mmCIF file as Biopython writes it, N, C-alpha, C and O atoms, coordinates in Angstrom:
data_model
#
loop_
_atom_site.group_PDB
_atom_site.id
_atom_site.type_symbol
_atom_site.label_atom_id
_atom_site.label_alt_id
_atom_site.label_comp_id
_atom_site.label_asym_id
_atom_site.label_entity_id
_atom_site.label_seq_id
_atom_site.pdbx_PDB_ins_code
_atom_site.Cartn_x
_atom_site.Cartn_y
_atom_site.Cartn_z
_atom_site.occupancy
_atom_site.B_iso_or_equiv
_atom_site.auth_seq_id
_atom_site.auth_asym_id
_atom_site.pdbx_PDB_model_num
ATOM 1   N N  . MET A ? 1  ? 8.173  51.575 72.120 1.0 0.0 1  A 1 
ATOM 2   C CA . MET A ? 1  ? 9.409  51.988 72.741 1.0 0.0 1  A 1 
ATOM 3   C C  . MET A ? 1  ? 10.119 52.994 71.824 1.0 0.0 1  A 1 
ATOM 4   O O  . MET A ? 1  ? 10.272 52.748 70.627 1.0 0.0 1  A 1 
ATOM 5   N N  . ALA A ? 2  ? 10.538 54.096 72.380 1.0 0.0 2  A 1 
ATOM 6   C CA . ALA A ? 2  ? 11.223 55.135 71.605 1.0 0.0 2  A 1 
ATOM 7   C C  . ALA A ? 2  ? 12.688 54.747 71.404 1.0 0.0 2  A 1 
ATOM 8   O O  . ALA A ? 2  ? 13.325 54.161 72.280 1.0 0.0 2  A 1 
ATOM 9   N N  . THR A ? 3  ? 13.195 55.091 70.230 1.0 0.0 3  A 1 
ATOM 10  C CA . THR A ? 3  ? 14.619 54.890 69.973 1.0 0.0 3  A 1 
ATOM 11  C C  . THR A ? 3  ? 15.264 56.252 69.776 1.0 0.0 3  A 1 
ATOM 12  O O  . THR A ? 3  ? 14.638 57.177 69.257 1.0 0.0 3  A 1 
ATOM 13  N N  . TYR A ? 4  ? 16.490 56.368 70.184 1.0 0.0 4  A 1 
ATOM 14  C CA . TYR A ? 4  ? 17.208 57.628 70.092 1.0 0.0 4  A 1 
ATOM 15  C C  . TYR A ? 4  ? 18.521 57.428 69.378 1.0 0.0 4  A 1 
ATOM 16  O O  . TYR A ? 4  ? 19.211 56.428 69.578 1.0 0.0 4  A 1 
ATOM 17  N N  . GLU A ? 5  ? 18.859 58.392 68.540 1.0 0.0 5  A 1 
ATOM 18  C CA . GLU A ? 5  ? 20.169 58.385 67.897 1.0 0.0 5  A 1 
ATOM 19  C C  . GLU A ? 5  ? 21.003 59.449 68.590 1.0 0.0 5  A 1 
ATOM 20  O O  . GLU A ? 5  ? 20.636 60.623 68.604 1.0 0.0 5  A 1 
ATOM 21  N N  . ILE A ? 6  ? 22.099 59.047 69.152 1.0 0.0 6  A 1 
ATOM 22  C CA . ILE A ? 6  ? 22.976 59.974 69.860 1.0 0.0 6  A 1 
ATOM 23  C C  . ILE A ? 6  ? 24.206 60.225 69.002 1.0 0.0 6  A 1 
ATOM 24  O O  . ILE A ? 6  ? 24.884 59.290 68.576 1.0 0.0 6  A 1 
ATOM 25  N N  . GLN A ? 7  ? 24.484 61.502 68.753 1.0 0.0 7  A 1 
ATOM 26  C CA . GLN A ? 7  ? 25.679 61.868 68.015 1.0 0.0 7  A 1 
ATOM 27  C C  . GLN A ? 7  ? 26.721 62.373 68.998 1.0 0.0 7  A 1 
ATOM 28  O O  . GLN A ? 7  ? 26.423 63.185 69.874 1.0 0.0 7  A 1 
ATOM 29  N N  . ALA A ? 8  ? 27.923 61.894 68.847 1.0 0.0 8  A 1 
ATOM 30  C CA . ALA A ? 8  ? 29.009 62.314 69.727 1.0 0.0 8  A 1 
ATOM 31  C C  . ALA A ? 8  ? 29.294 63.795 69.550 1.0 0.0 8  A 1 
ATOM 32  O O  . ALA A ? 8  ? 29.295 64.299 68.427 1.0 0.0 8  A 1 
ATOM 33  N N  . VAL A ? 9  ? 29.534 64.494 70.648 1.0 0.0 9  A 1 
ATOM 34  C CA . VAL A ? 9  ? 29.928 65.899 70.573 1.0 0.0 9  A 1 
ATOM 35  C C  . VAL A ? 9  ? 31.438 66.034 70.559 1.0 0.0 9  A 1 
ATOM 36  O O  . VAL A ? 9  ? 31.982 67.077 70.196 1.0 0.0 9  A 1 
ATOM 37  N N  . SER A ? 10 ? 32.116 64.947 70.965 1.0 0.0 10 A 1 
ATOM 38  C CA . SER A ? 10 ? 33.576 64.963 70.955 1.0 0.0 10 A 1 
ATOM 39  C C  . SER A ? 10 ? 34.096 63.536 70.840 1.0 0.0 10 A 1 
ATOM 40  O O  . SER A ? 10 ? 33.363 62.564 71.022 1.0 0.0 10 A 1 
ATOM 41  N N  . PHE A ? 11 ? 35.393 63.447 70.531 1.0 0.0 11 A 1 
ATOM 42  C CA . PHE A ? 11 ? 36.029 62.141 70.342 1.0 0.0 11 A 1 
ATOM 43  C C  . PHE A ? 11 ? 37.345 62.087 71.088 1.0 0.0 11 A 1 
ATOM 44  O O  . PHE A ? 11 ? 38.053 63.090 71.182 1.0 0.0 11 A 1 
ATOM 45  N N  . ASP A ? 12 ? 37.674 60.924 71.616 1.0 0.0 12 A 1 
ATOM 46  C CA . ASP A ? 12 ? 39.043 60.708 72.060 1.0 0.0 12 A 1 
ATOM 47  C C  . ASP A ? 12 ? 39.865 60.399 70.806 1.0 0.0 12 A 1 
ATOM 48  O O  . ASP A ? 12 ? 39.309 60.320 69.711 1.0 0.0 12 A 1 
ATOM 49  N N  . ILE A ? 13 ? 41.156 60.227 70.951 1.0 0.0 13 A 1 
ATOM 50  C CA . ILE A ? 13 ? 42.007 60.007 69.771 1.0 0.0 13 A 1 
ATOM 51  C C  . ILE A ? 13 ? 41.610 58.741 69.000 1.0 0.0 13 A 1 
ATOM 52  O O  . ILE A ? 13 ? 41.477 58.805 67.778 1.0 0.0 13 A 1 
ATOM 53  N N  . PRO A ? 14 ? 41.417 57.604 69.662 1.0 0.0 14 A 1 
ATOM 54  C CA . PRO A ? 14 ? 40.999 56.423 68.887 1.0 0.0 14 A 1 
ATOM 55  C C  . PRO A ? 14 ? 39.654 56.629 68.181 1.0 0.0 14 A 1 
ATOM 56  O O  . PRO A ? 14 ? 39.478 56.173 67.051 1.0 0.0 14 A 1 
ATOM 57  N N  . GLY A ? 15 ? 38.711 57.306 68.830 1.0 0.0 15 A 1 
ATOM 58  C CA . GLY A ? 15 ? 37.415 57.577 68.214 1.0 0.0 15 A 1 
ATOM 59  C C  . GLY A ? 15 ? 37.538 58.523 67.027 1.0 0.0 15 A 1 
ATOM 60  O O  . GLY A ? 15 ? 36.868 58.345 66.009 1.0 0.0 15 A 1 
ATOM 61  N N  . ALA A ? 16 ? 38.400 59.533 67.164 1.0 0.0 16 A 1 
ATOM 62  C CA . ALA A ? 16 ? 38.628 60.477 66.072 1.0 0.0 16 A 1 
ATOM 63  C C  . ALA A ? 16 ? 39.270 59.767 64.883 1.0 0.0 16 A 1 
ATOM 64  O O  . ALA A ? 16 ? 38.960 60.064 63.729 1.0 0.0 16 A 1 
ATOM 65  N N  . ALA A ? 17 ? 40.163 58.833 65.177 1.0 0.0 17 A 1 
ATOM 66  C CA . ALA A ? 17 ? 40.798 58.060 64.104 1.0 0.0 17 A 1 
ATOM 67  C C  . ALA A ? 17 ? 39.749 57.223 63.364 1.0 0.0 17 A 1 
ATOM 68  O O  . ALA A ? 17 ? 39.753 57.160 62.135 1.0 0.0 17 A 1 
ATOM 69  N N  . LEU A ? 18 ? 38.865 56.591 64.109 1.0 0.0 18 A 1 
ATOM 70  C CA . LEU A ? 18 ? 37.795 55.803 63.494 1.0 0.0 18 A 1 
ATOM 71  C C  . LEU A ? 18 ? 36.864 56.682 62.675 1.0 0.0 18 A 1 
ATOM 72  O O  . LEU A ? 18 ? 36.449 56.301 61.581 1.0 0.0 18 A 1 
ATOM 73  N N  . ALA A ? 19 ? 36.535 57.853 63.197 1.0 0.0 19 A 1 
ATOM 74  C CA . ALA A ? 19 ? 35.599 58.744 62.527 1.0 0.0 19 A 1 
ATOM 75  C C  . ALA A ? 19 ? 36.163 59.344 61.244 1.0 0.0 19 A 1 
ATOM 76  O O  . ALA A ? 19 ? 35.412 59.639 60.314 1.0 0.0 19 A 1 
ATOM 77  N N  . THR A ? 20 ? 37.486 59.526 61.186 1.0 0.0 20 A 1 
ATOM 78  C CA . THR A ? 20 ? 38.095 60.198 60.039 1.0 0.0 20 A 1 
ATOM 79  C C  . THR A ? 20 ? 38.826 59.277 59.080 1.0 0.0 20 A 1 
ATOM 80  O O  . THR A ? 20 ? 39.010 59.621 57.913 1.0 0.0 20 A 1 
ATOM 81  N N  . GLY A ? 21 ? 39.240 58.125 59.547 1.0 0.0 21 A 1 
ATOM 82  C CA . GLY A ? 21 ? 40.060 57.246 58.716 1.0 0.0 21 A 1 
ATOM 83  C C  . GLY A ? 21 ? 41.534 57.600 58.788 1.0 0.0 21 A 1 
ATOM 84  O O  . GLY A ? 21 ? 42.354 56.965 58.124 1.0 0.0 21 A 1 
ATOM 85  N N  . LEU A ? 22 ? 41.887 58.608 59.586 1.0 0.0 22 A 1 
ATOM 86  C CA . LEU A ? 22 ? 43.298 58.965 59.784 1.0 0.0 22 A 1 
ATOM 87  C C  . LEU A ? 22 ? 43.859 58.140 60.935 1.0 0.0 22 A 1 
ATOM 88  O O  . LEU A ? 22 ? 43.106 57.620 61.758 1.0 0.0 22 A 1 
ATOM 89  N N  . SER A ? 23 ? 45.171 58.024 60.988 1.0 0.0 23 A 1 
ATOM 90  C CA . SER A ? 23 ? 45.775 57.233 62.053 1.0 0.0 23 A 1 
ATOM 91  C C  . SER A ? 23 ? 45.799 58.015 63.367 1.0 0.0 23 A 1 
ATOM 92  O O  . SER A ? 23 ? 45.762 59.246 63.369 1.0 0.0 23 A 1 
ATOM 93  N N  . GLU A ? 24 ? 45.861 57.301 64.462 1.0 0.0 24 A 1 
ATOM 94  C CA . GLU A ? 24 ? 45.995 57.934 65.774 1.0 0.0 24 A 1 
ATOM 95  C C  . GLU A ? 24 ? 47.271 58.764 65.830 1.0 0.0 24 A 1 
ATOM 96  O O  . GLU A ? 24 ? 47.280 59.846 66.417 1.0 0.0 24 A 1 
ATOM 97  N N  . THR A ? 25 ? 48.344 58.270 65.227 1.0 0.0 25 A 1 
ATOM 98  C CA . THR A ? 25 ? 49.612 59.002 65.207 1.0 0.0 25 A 1 
ATOM 99  C C  . THR A ? 25 ? 49.472 60.329 64.474 1.0 0.0 25 A 1 
ATOM 100 O O  . THR A ? 25 ? 49.970 61.351 64.945 1.0 0.0 25 A 1 
ATOM 101 N N  . THR A ? 26 ? 48.802 60.321 63.332 1.0 0.0 26 A 1 
ATOM 102 C CA . THR A ? 26 ? 48.582 61.546 62.568 1.0 0.0 26 A 1 
ATOM 103 C C  . THR A ? 26 ? 47.815 62.566 63.408 1.0 0.0 26 A 1 
ATOM 104 O O  . THR A ? 26 ? 48.164 63.746 63.433 1.0 0.0 26 A 1 
ATOM 105 N N  . LEU A ? 27 ? 46.773 62.107 64.092 1.0 0.0 27 A 1 
ATOM 106 C CA . LEU A ? 27 ? 45.968 63.016 64.913 1.0 0.0 27 A 1 
ATOM 107 C C  . LEU A ? 27 ? 46.750 63.525 66.119 1.0 0.0 27 A 1 
ATOM 108 O O  . LEU A ? 27 ? 46.667 64.707 66.453 1.0 0.0 27 A 1 
ATOM 109 N N  . ARG A ? 28 ? 47.504 62.653 66.772 1.0 0.0 28 A 1 
ATOM 110 C CA . ARG A ? 28 ? 48.331 63.096 67.920 1.0 0.0 28 A 1 
ATOM 111 C C  . ARG A ? 28 ? 49.365 64.124 67.467 1.0 0.0 28 A 1 
ATOM 112 O O  . ARG A ? 28 ? 49.593 65.120 68.153 1.0 0.0 28 A 1 
ATOM 113 N N  . ASP A ? 29 ? 49.986 63.886 66.323 1.0 0.0 29 A 1 
ATOM 114 C CA . ASP A ? 29 ? 50.968 64.841 65.788 1.0 0.0 29 A 1 
ATOM 115 C C  . ASP A ? 29 ? 50.309 66.183 65.490 1.0 0.0 29 A 1 
ATOM 116 O O  . ASP A ? 29 ? 50.895 67.232 65.760 1.0 0.0 29 A 1 
ATOM 117 N N  . ALA A ? 30 ? 49.095 66.161 64.934 1.0 0.0 30 A 1 
ATOM 118 C CA . ALA A ? 30 ? 48.380 67.401 64.622 1.0 0.0 30 A 1 
ATOM 119 C C  . ALA A ? 30 ? 48.049 68.172 65.903 1.0 0.0 30 A 1 
ATOM 120 O O  . ALA A ? 30 ? 48.147 69.398 65.932 1.0 0.0 30 A 1 
ATOM 121 N N  . VAL A ? 31 ? 47.662 67.463 66.945 1.0 0.0 31 A 1 
ATOM 122 C CA . VAL A ? 31 ? 47.398 68.116 68.235 1.0 0.0 31 A 1 
ATOM 123 C C  . VAL A ? 31 ? 48.694 68.704 68.782 1.0 0.0 31 A 1 
ATOM 124 O O  . VAL A ? 31 ? 48.713 69.845 69.245 1.0 0.0 31 A 1 
ATOM 125 N N  . ARG A ? 32 ? 49.764 67.937 68.730 1.0 0.0 32 A 1 
ATOM 126 C CA . ARG A ? 32 ? 51.065 68.384 69.245 1.0 0.0 32 A 1 
ATOM 127 C C  . ARG A ? 32 ? 51.560 69.631 68.512 1.0 0.0 32 A 1 
ATOM 128 O O  . ARG A ? 32 ? 52.125 70.534 69.128 1.0 0.0 32 A 1 
ATOM 129 N N  . LYS A ? 33 ? 51.343 69.677 67.182 1.0 0.0 33 A 1 
ATOM 130 C CA . LYS A ? 33 ? 51.798 70.819 66.377 1.0 0.0 33 A 1 
ATOM 131 C C  . LYS A ? 33 ? 50.849 72.013 66.471 1.0 0.0 33 A 1 
ATOM 132 O O  . LYS A ? 33 ? 51.187 73.107 66.019 1.0 0.0 33 A 1 
ATOM 133 N N  . GLY A ? 34 ? 49.674 71.815 67.048 1.0 0.0 34 A 1 
ATOM 134 C CA . GLY A ? 34 ? 48.709 72.898 67.161 1.0 0.0 34 A 1 
ATOM 135 C C  . GLY A ? 34 ? 47.791 73.017 65.962 1.0 0.0 34 A 1 
ATOM 136 O O  . GLY A ? 34 ? 47.045 73.990 65.856 1.0 0.0 34 A 1 
ATOM 137 N N  . ASP A ? 35 ? 47.826 72.056 65.059 1.0 0.0 35 A 1 
ATOM 138 C CA . ASP A ? 35 ? 46.957 72.079 63.881 1.0 0.0 35 A 1 
ATOM 139 C C  . ASP A ? 35 ? 45.549 71.573 64.193 1.0 0.0 35 A 1 
ATOM 140 O O  . ASP A ? 35 ? 44.608 71.835 63.444 1.0 0.0 35 A 1 
ATOM 141 N N  . LEU A ? 36 ? 45.415 70.857 65.293 1.0 0.0 36 A 1 
ATOM 142 C CA . LEU A ? 36 ? 44.134 70.302 65.720 1.0 0.0 36 A 1 
ATOM 143 C C  . LEU A ? 36 ? 43.987 70.606 67.206 1.0 0.0 36 A 1 
ATOM 144 O O  . LEU A ? 36 ? 44.791 70.153 68.021 1.0 0.0 36 A 1 
ATOM 145 N N  . ALA A ? 37 ? 42.962 71.371 67.553 1.0 0.0 37 A 1 
ATOM 146 C CA . ALA A ? 37 ? 42.767 71.768 68.956 1.0 0.0 37 A 1 
ATOM 147 C C  . ALA A ? 37 ? 42.127 70.628 69.740 1.0 0.0 37 A 1 
ATOM 148 O O  . ALA A ? 37 ? 41.190 69.979 69.274 1.0 0.0 37 A 1 
ATOM 149 N N  . ALA A ? 38 ? 42.645 70.403 70.924 1.0 0.0 38 A 1 
ATOM 150 C CA . ALA A ? 38 ? 42.083 69.403 71.817 1.0 0.0 38 A 1 
ATOM 151 C C  . ALA A ? 38 ? 41.823 70.046 73.175 1.0 0.0 38 A 1 
ATOM 152 O O  . ALA A ? 38 ? 42.517 70.978 73.581 1.0 0.0 38 A 1 
ATOM 153 N N  . HIS A ? 39 ? 40.825 69.539 73.855 1.0 0.0 39 A 1 
ATOM 154 C CA . HIS A ? 39 ? 40.569 69.883 75.253 1.0 0.0 39 A 1 
ATOM 155 C C  . HIS A ? 39 ? 41.024 68.667 76.045 1.0 0.0 39 A 1 
ATOM 156 O O  . HIS A ? 39 ? 41.202 67.590 75.475 1.0 0.0 39 A 1 
ATOM 157 N N  . TYR A ? 40 ? 41.211 68.821 77.324 1.0 0.0 40 A 1 
ATOM 158 C CA . TYR A ? 40 ? 41.747 67.712 78.112 1.0 0.0 40 A 1 
ATOM 159 C C  . TYR A ? 40 ? 40.867 67.400 79.308 1.0 0.0 40 A 1 
ATOM 160 O O  . TYR A ? 40 ? 40.486 68.291 80.067 1.0 0.0 40 A 1 
ATOM 161 N N  . SER A ? 41 ? 40.554 66.136 79.465 1.0 0.0 41 A 1 
ATOM 162 C CA . SER A ? 41 ? 39.920 65.610 80.663 1.0 0.0 41 A 1 
ATOM 163 C C  . SER A ? 41 ? 41.037 64.891 81.406 1.0 0.0 41 A 1 
ATOM 164 O O  . SER A ? 41 ? 41.348 63.734 81.122 1.0 0.0 41 A 1 
ATOM 165 N N  . GLY A ? 42 ? 41.629 65.586 82.353 1.0 0.0 42 A 1 
ATOM 166 C CA . GLY A ? 42 ? 42.858 65.073 82.961 1.0 0.0 42 A 1 
ATOM 167 C C  . GLY A ? 42 ? 43.951 65.138 81.921 1.0 0.0 42 A 1 
ATOM 168 O O  . GLY A ? 42 ? 44.278 66.215 81.424 1.0 0.0 42 A 1 
ATOM 169 N N  . THR A ? 43 ? 44.515 63.997 81.591 1.0 0.0 43 A 1 
ATOM 170 C CA . THR A ? 43 ? 45.556 63.956 80.559 1.0 0.0 43 A 1 
ATOM 171 C C  . THR A ? 43 ? 45.021 63.440 79.219 1.0 0.0 43 A 1 
ATOM 172 O O  . THR A ? 43 ? 45.766 63.342 78.244 1.0 0.0 43 A 1 
ATOM 173 N N  . LYS A ? 44 ? 43.732 63.115 79.177 1.0 0.0 44 A 1 
ATOM 174 C CA . LYS A ? 44 ? 43.139 62.544 77.964 1.0 0.0 44 A 1 
ATOM 175 C C  . LYS A ? 44 ? 42.682 63.651 77.016 1.0 0.0 44 A 1 
ATOM 176 O O  . LYS A ? 44 ? 41.830 64.460 77.382 1.0 0.0 44 A 1 
ATOM 177 N N  . PRO A ? 45 ? 43.242 63.697 75.788 1.0 0.0 45 A 1 
ATOM 178 C CA . PRO A ? 45 ? 42.775 64.688 74.822 1.0 0.0 45 A 1 
ATOM 179 C C  . PRO A ? 45 ? 41.398 64.329 74.276 1.0 0.0 45 A 1 
ATOM 180 O O  . PRO A ? 45 ? 41.109 63.172 73.970 1.0 0.0 45 A 1 
ATOM 181 N N  . VAL A ? 46 ? 40.559 65.356 74.165 1.0 0.0 46 A 1 
ATOM 182 C CA . VAL A ? 46 ? 39.214 65.201 73.630 1.0 0.0 46 A 1 
ATOM 183 C C  . VAL A ? 46 ? 39.053 66.254 72.536 1.0 0.0 46 A 1 
ATOM 184 O O  . VAL A ? 46 ? 39.326 67.433 72.758 1.0 0.0 46 A 1 
ATOM 185 N N  . ILE A ? 47 ? 38.614 65.828 71.368 1.0 0.0 47 A 1 
ATOM 186 C CA . ILE A ? 47 ? 38.505 66.716 70.214 1.0 0.0 47 A 1 
ATOM 187 C C  . ILE A ? 47 ? 37.027 66.908 69.875 1.0 0.0 47 A 1 
ATOM 188 O O  . ILE A ? 47 ? 36.295 65.938 69.683 1.0 0.0 47 A 1 
ATOM 189 N N  . GLU A ? 48 ? 36.600 68.162 69.806 1.0 0.0 48 A 1 
ATOM 190 C CA . GLU A ? 48 ? 35.210 68.458 69.466 1.0 0.0 48 A 1 
ATOM 191 C C  . GLU A ? 48 ? 34.914 68.061 68.019 1.0 0.0 48 A 1 
ATOM 192 O O  . GLU A ? 48 ? 35.778 68.151 67.146 1.0 0.0 48 A 1 
ATOM 193 N N  . ARG A ? 49 ? 33.701 67.630 67.788 1.0 0.0 49 A 1 
ATOM 194 C CA . ARG A ? 49 ? 33.262 67.220 66.451 1.0 0.0 49 A 1 
ATOM 195 C C  . ARG A ? 49 ? 33.534 68.309 65.409 1.0 0.0 49 A 1 
ATOM 196 O O  . ARG A ? 49 ? 34.057 68.019 64.332 1.0 0.0 49 A 1 
ATOM 197 N N  . GLU A ? 50 ? 33.183 69.556 65.723 1.0 0.0 50 A 1 
ATOM 198 C CA . GLU A ? 50 ? 33.363 70.658 64.777 1.0 0.0 50 A 1 
ATOM 199 C C  . GLU A ? 50 ? 34.838 70.916 64.484 1.0 0.0 50 A 1 
ATOM 200 O O  . GLU A ? 50 ? 35.205 71.223 63.350 1.0 0.0 50 A 1 
ATOM 201 N N  . GLU A ? 51 ? 35.676 70.793 65.503 1.0 0.0 51 A 1 
ATOM 202 C CA . GLU A ? 51 ? 37.122 70.990 65.323 1.0 0.0 51 A 1 
ATOM 203 C C  . GLU A ? 51 ? 37.693 69.907 64.415 1.0 0.0 51 A 1 
ATOM 204 O O  . GLU A ? 51 ? 38.526 70.187 63.553 1.0 0.0 51 A 1 
ATOM 205 N N  . LEU A ? 52 ? 37.253 68.697 64.607 1.0 0.0 52 A 1 
ATOM 206 C CA . LEU A ? 52 ? 37.720 67.581 63.783 1.0 0.0 52 A 1 
ATOM 207 C C  . LEU A ? 52 ? 37.289 67.774 62.330 1.0 0.0 52 A 1 
ATOM 208 O O  . LEU A ? 52 ? 38.068 67.530 61.409 1.0 0.0 52 A 1 
ATOM 209 N N  . ARG A ? 53 ? 36.064 68.207 62.133 1.0 0.0 53 A 1 
ATOM 210 C CA . ARG A ? 53 ? 35.573 68.469 60.780 1.0 0.0 53 A 1 
ATOM 211 C C  . ARG A ? 53 ? 36.363 69.596 60.115 1.0 0.0 53 A 1 
ATOM 212 O O  . ARG A ? 53 ? 36.736 69.491 58.947 1.0 0.0 53 A 1 
ATOM 213 N N  . ALA A ? 54 ? 36.616 70.670 60.857 1.0 0.0 54 A 1 
ATOM 214 C CA . ALA A ? 54 ? 37.388 71.794 60.320 1.0 0.0 54 A 1 
ATOM 215 C C  . ALA A ? 54 ? 38.800 71.344 59.945 1.0 0.0 54 A 1 
ATOM 216 O O  . ALA A ? 54 ? 39.335 71.785 58.927 1.0 0.0 54 A 1 
ATOM 217 N N  . PHE A ? 55 ? 39.409 70.476 60.748 1.0 0.0 55 A 1 
ATOM 218 C CA . PHE A ? 55 ? 40.746 69.958 60.455 1.0 0.0 55 A 1 
ATOM 219 C C  . PHE A ? 55 ? 40.738 69.194 59.132 1.0 0.0 55 A 1 
ATOM 220 O O  . PHE A ? 55 ? 41.624 69.381 58.297 1.0 0.0 55 A 1 
ATOM 221 N N  . ILE A ? 56 ? 39.743 68.339 58.945 1.0 0.0 56 A 1 
ATOM 222 C CA . ILE A ? 56 ? 39.641 67.551 57.710 1.0 0.0 56 A 1 
ATOM 223 C C  . ILE A ? 56 ? 39.434 68.475 56.512 1.0 0.0 56 A 1 
ATOM 224 O O  . ILE A ? 56 ? 40.066 68.292 55.472 1.0 0.0 56 A 1 
ATOM 225 N N  . LEU A ? 57 ? 38.561 69.457 56.654 1.0 0.0 57 A 1 
ATOM 226 C CA . LEU A ? 57 ? 38.274 70.365 55.541 1.0 0.0 57 A 1 
ATOM 227 C C  . LEU A ? 57 ? 39.474 71.235 55.188 1.0 0.0 57 A 1 
ATOM 228 O O  . LEU A ? 57 ? 39.573 71.720 54.061 1.0 0.0 57 A 1 
ATOM 229 N N  . ALA A ? 58 ? 40.384 71.439 56.134 1.0 0.0 58 A 1 
ATOM 230 C CA . ALA A ? 58 ? 41.577 72.254 55.880 1.0 0.0 58 A 1 
ATOM 231 C C  . ALA A ? 58 ? 42.694 71.457 55.194 1.0 0.0 58 A 1 
ATOM 232 O O  . ALA A ? 58 ? 43.679 72.043 54.746 1.0 0.0 58 A 1 
ATOM 233 N N  . LEU A ? 59 ? 42.553 70.143 55.110 1.0 0.0 59 A 1 
ATOM 234 C CA . LEU A ? 59 ? 43.565 69.334 54.431 1.0 0.0 59 A 1 
ATOM 235 C C  . LEU A ? 59 ? 43.524 69.634 52.930 1.0 0.0 59 A 1 
ATOM 236 O O  . LEU A ? 59 ? 42.479 70.024 52.411 1.0 0.0 59 A 1 
ATOM 237 N N  . PRO A ? 60 ? 44.638 69.458 52.235 1.0 0.0 60 A 1 
ATOM 238 C CA . PRO A ? 60 ? 44.654 69.705 50.785 1.0 0.0 60 A 1 
ATOM 239 C C  . PRO A ? 60 ? 43.617 68.837 50.071 1.0 0.0 60 A 1 
ATOM 240 O O  . PRO A ? 60 ? 43.390 67.687 50.447 1.0 0.0 60 A 1 
ATOM 241 N N  . SER A ? 61 ? 43.002 69.394 49.055 1.0 0.0 61 A 1 
ATOM 242 C CA . SER A ? 61 ? 41.999 68.646 48.308 1.0 0.0 61 A 1 
ATOM 243 C C  . SER A ? 61 ? 42.589 67.945 47.091 1.0 0.0 61 A 1 
ATOM 244 O O  . SER A ? 61 ? 41.892 67.215 46.386 1.0 0.0 61 A 1 
ATOM 245 N N  . GLU A ? 62 ? 43.872 68.169 46.851 1.0 0.0 62 A 1 
ATOM 246 C CA . GLU A ? 62 ? 44.544 67.492 45.746 1.0 0.0 62 A 1 
ATOM 247 C C  . GLU A ? 62 ? 45.696 66.644 46.267 1.0 0.0 62 A 1 
ATOM 248 O O  . GLU A ? 62 ? 46.350 66.988 47.251 1.0 0.0 62 A 1 
ATOM 249 N N  . ARG A ? 63 ? 45.924 65.542 45.592 1.0 0.0 63 A 1 
ATOM 250 C CA . ARG A ? 63 ? 47.023 64.646 45.962 1.0 0.0 63 A 1 
ATOM 251 C C  . ARG A ? 63 ? 48.345 65.335 45.683 1.0 0.0 63 A 1 
ATOM 252 O O  . ARG A ? 63 ? 48.503 65.967 44.638 1.0 0.0 63 A 1 
ATOM 253 N N  . PRO A ? 64 ? 49.313 65.222 46.613 1.0 0.0 64 A 1 
ATOM 254 C CA . PRO A ? 64 ? 50.624 65.837 46.360 1.0 0.0 64 A 1 
ATOM 255 C C  . PRO A ? 64 ? 51.316 65.172 45.173 1.0 0.0 64 A 1 
ATOM 256 O O  . PRO A ? 64 ? 51.179 63.969 44.952 1.0 0.0 64 A 1 
ATOM 257 N N  . ARG A ? 65 ? 52.050 65.962 44.427 1.0 0.0 65 A 1 
ATOM 258 C CA . ARG A ? 65 ? 52.812 65.412 43.295 1.0 0.0 65 A 1 
ATOM 259 C C  . ARG A ? 65 ? 54.139 64.898 43.782 1.0 0.0 65 A 1 
ATOM 260 O O  . ARG A ? 65 ? 54.711 65.407 44.745 1.0 0.0 65 A 1 
ATOM 261 N N  . ARG A ? 66 ? 54.619 63.885 43.105 1.0 0.0 66 A 1 
ATOM 262 C CA . ARG A ? 66 ? 55.901 63.287 43.501 1.0 0.0 66 A 1 
ATOM 263 C C  . ARG A ? 66 ? 56.995 63.805 42.624 1.0 0.0 66 A 1 
ATOM 264 O O  . ARG A ? 66 ? 58.154 63.424 42.794 1.0 0.0 66 A 1 
#
């Protein structure tokens, strides 16, 4: 029997949160501000894998100073 590994091409907000470790609120805010592009299936935002990766890579690589 053949087995297949399927990689998601896109994520809903809860899936994107699981995939990145960021909160759903953080991701929704990023979509709202235009920092993270989403496509919509009806009213449901869907984020492409590549867009999500680009968003993560654009985050600062150093911890902010207090």
